[in-house]
C-alpha positions in Angstrom: 113.0 141.1 70.7 109.3 140.5 71.0 107.5 137.9 73.1 103.9 136.8 72.7 101.4 135.1 75.0 99.4 132.0 74.1 96.7 134.2 72.5 99.2 136.0 70.2 99.3 139.2 72.2 102.7 140.9 72.7 103.7 140.8 76.4 107.3 142.1 76.4 109.9 143.9 74.3 113.6 143.6 74.8 115.7 146.2 73.0 119.4 146.1 72.2 122.0 148.1 70.3 124.4 146.3 68.0 126.8 149.2 67.5 129.2 149.3 70.4 129.7 153.1 70.5 126.0 154.0 70.4 125.3 151.2 73.0 127.8 152.6 75.4 126.7 156.2 75.0 123.1 155.4 75.5 123.7 152.7 78.1 121.7 150.2 76.1 121.7 146.3 76.2 123.9 144.2 74.0 122.2 141.5 71.9 123.1 138.6 74.2 121.9 140.6 77.2 118.5 141.3 75.6 118.2 137.6 74.4 118.8 136.4 78.0 116.1 138.7 79.4 113.6 137.7 76.7 114.4 134.0 77.3 113.9 134.3 81.1 110.6 136.2 80.6 109.4 133.3 78.4 110.1 130.8 81.2 108.3 132.7 84.0 104.8 131.2 83.5 106.2 127.6 84.1 108.4 128.5 87.0 107.7 127.3 90.5 107.1 129.6 93.5 110.3 131.2 94.7 112.0 130.5 91.4 109.7 132.9 89.6 110.1 135.7 92.1 113.8 135.3 92.1 113.9 135.4 88.3 111.8 138.6 88.2 114.1 140.1 90.7 117.2 139.3 88.6 115.5 140.6 85.4 114.8 143.9 87.2 118.3 144.0 88.7 119.9 143.3 85.4 118.4 146.5 84.0 119.0 148.6 87.1 122.6 147.6 87.2 123.3 149.6 84.0 122.8 152.9 85.8 124.2 151.7 89.2 126.9 153.9 90.8 128.7 150.9 92.3 128.4 148.2 89.6 131.1 145.9 91.2 129.1 145.6 94.5 125.9 145.2 92.5 127.4 142.5 90.4 128.4 140.5 93.5 124.7 140.7 94.7 123.4 139.7 91.3 125.9 136.8 91.1 124.8 135.5 94.5 121.1 135.6 93.5 121.8 134.1 90.1 123.6 131.2 91.9 120.5 130.6 94.0 118.3 130.6 90.9 120.5 128.1 89.1 120.3 125.9 92.2 116.5 126.1 92.1 116.5 125.2 88.4 119.0 122.3 88.8 118.6 121.1 92.3 120.7 118.4 93.8 119.1 115.8 96.1 120.6 113.2 98.3 118.9 110.1 99.7 119.5 108.4 103.0 117.8 106.1 105.5 115.4 107.8 107.8 117.1 107.9 111.2 115.2 105.9 113.9 114.0 107.8 116.9 115.8 106.1 119.8 115.5 109.1 122.2 112.5 111.3 121.9 114.3 114.0 123.9 117.1 114.2 121.3 116.5 117.4 119.2 118.3 116.0 116.2 116.2 112.8 116.2 113.0 114.7 116.7 114.0 117.1 113.9 114.1 114.1 111.5 110.5 113.1 112.3 109.4 116.8 112.1 110.9 117.1 108.7 108.9 114.1 107.5 105.8 115.4 109.1 106.1 118.8 107.4 106.1 117.1 104.0 103.4 114.7 105.1 101.1 117.6 106.1 101.6 119.1 102.6 100.7 116.0 100.7 98.1 114.5 103.1 95.1 115.7 101.1 96.4 113.8 98.1 96.8 110.4 99.9 94.1 111.3 101.3 94.5 111.5 105.1 92.1 114.0 106.7 94.4 115.5 109.3 91.5 117.6 110.6 90.1 114.4 112.2 92.2 113.8 115.4 91.9 110.0 115.2 93.1 109.9 111.6 96.0 112.2 112.5 97.0 110.1 115.5 96.9 107.0 113.4 99.1 108.6 110.7 101.6 109.7 113.4 101.8 106.2 114.7 102.4 104.7 111.3 105.0 107.4 110.5 106.8 106.7 113.8 106.8 102.9 113.2 108.1 103.3 109.7 110.9 105.6 110.7 111.9 103.3 113.5 111.8 100.2 111.3 115.1 101.3 109.7 113.5 100.6 106.3 112.3 104.1 105.3 114.1 106.6 103.1 114.1 110.4 102.8 115.2 112.8 100.1 117.1 115.8 101.3 117.9 119.0 99.3 121.2 121.0 99.3 120.1 122.9 102.5 119.6 119.7 104.4 115.8 119.9 104.4 113.7 116.8 103.9 111.7 117.2 100.7 110.4 113.7 100.2 110.0 110.3 101.9 109.2 106.7 101.2 107.9 105.2 104.5 108.0 101.5 104.8 108.0 98.7 107.4 107.7 95.0 107.5 104.5 93.7 106.0 102.6 92.1 108.9 100.9 89.7 106.4 104.2 88.7 104.6 107.2 89.0 106.9 109.7 88.7 104.0 108.2 91.8 102.3 108.2 95.5 103.0 104.9 97.4 103.0 105.2 100.9 101.4 102.8 102.8 103.7 103.3 106.4 102.4 105.3 108.1 99.7 105.3 111.9 99.2 107.3 114.8 97.8 107.1 118.5 98.7 105.3 120.3 95.9 108.2 122.7 95.3 110.6 119.8 94.7 108.5 117.8 92.3 109.5 117.2 88.7 112.9 115.7 89.6 112.1 112.0 89.7 112.4 111.9 93.5 109.7 109.3 94.1 111.2 106.8 91.7 114.6 107.3 93.2 113.1 106.6 96.7 111.4 103.5 95.5 114.6 102.3 93.9 116.3 102.6 97.3 113.6 100.3 98.7 114.0 97.9 95.8 117.7 97.7 96.4 117.0 95.6 99.5 115.9 92.8 97.2 112.7 91.9 98.9 109.1 92.1 97.7 107.3 95.5 98.1 103.6 95.8 98.8 101.4 98.9 98.7 97.7 99.7 99.0 96.4 102.9 97.4 93.0 104.4 98.3 90.6 105.0 95.4 90.3 108.5 96.6 94.0 109.2 96.1 94.5 112.5 94.3 98.0 112.0 92.9 97.4 109.1 90.4 99.6 106.9 92.7 98.3 103.6 91.3 99.5 104.5 87.8 102.7 106.0 89.1 103.6 102.8 91.0 102.8 100.7 87.9 105.2 102.9 86.0 107.8 102.1 88.7 107.4 98.4 88.1 104.6 97.5 90.5 101.8 95.1 89.4 98.2 95.8 90.3 96.5 93.2 92.4 93.1 92.8 94.1 90.9 95.9 94.5 88.0 96.2 96.9 85.6 99.0 97.6 88.2 101.1 99.3 91.6 100.5 97.8 93.8 98.9 95.2 96.7 96.6 96.2 100.0 96.6 94.3 103.1 94.5 94.5 106.7 94.6 93.2 108.8 91.4 93.2 112.6 91.4 92.8 113.8 89.8 89.5 114.8 86.2 89.9 118.5 85.6 90.6 120.1 83.9 87.7 121.3 80.4 88.6 125.1 79.9 88.2 126.1 78.1 85.1 127.1 74.5 85.5 129.6 74.6 82.6 
């Protein structure tokens, strides 16, 4: 089986032997084995960090296994790594309210804020928030703390319990019946799984208006993404664009 790159150049060959006797004698791959290797090689350019390295390891291990002295032990190791790869390719995320920090000496409560901050640091340049400026960083920390303590913010957590995304909201000071979505972000390694829309849906479930303001310098196309999530663009000034989502009207009960 031959694979080509985008320029039509051959990049890999996967050989197999159809005849069982010759395959066993020469320790060659079966057709399905060769097909699986070729398919995984084709996926490598589009894989994320970690997933790509693990796939390359599995491809190499799959070939080495055929001459291994202890194939049963080797199979256990390969199965474990294969499970990790499948988890990366089909991750499961859970969503929960961000736990308020009632005691800044409680390690578990501090860990929650730290998890949000780790993701925030990763996406700050896209918002953008220049964390190299101490005053900007301090202001961001204050807003994050207020949002977490508002009991209105949500986080996305992976199977390992690590926070990979957040939707930080608090009461809108200009409209007390609405929530202001201050920051939303997802770790780069966890993107492509509709985490942001899921987080926004959690905020919408409260049934109150949502407001947001996106800087024109935003690098993630957030205005268009929020519009896709049901927000409507409002006023724009020299610095930012305001957006709003309103819950659908409640149907009046029938008088019949």
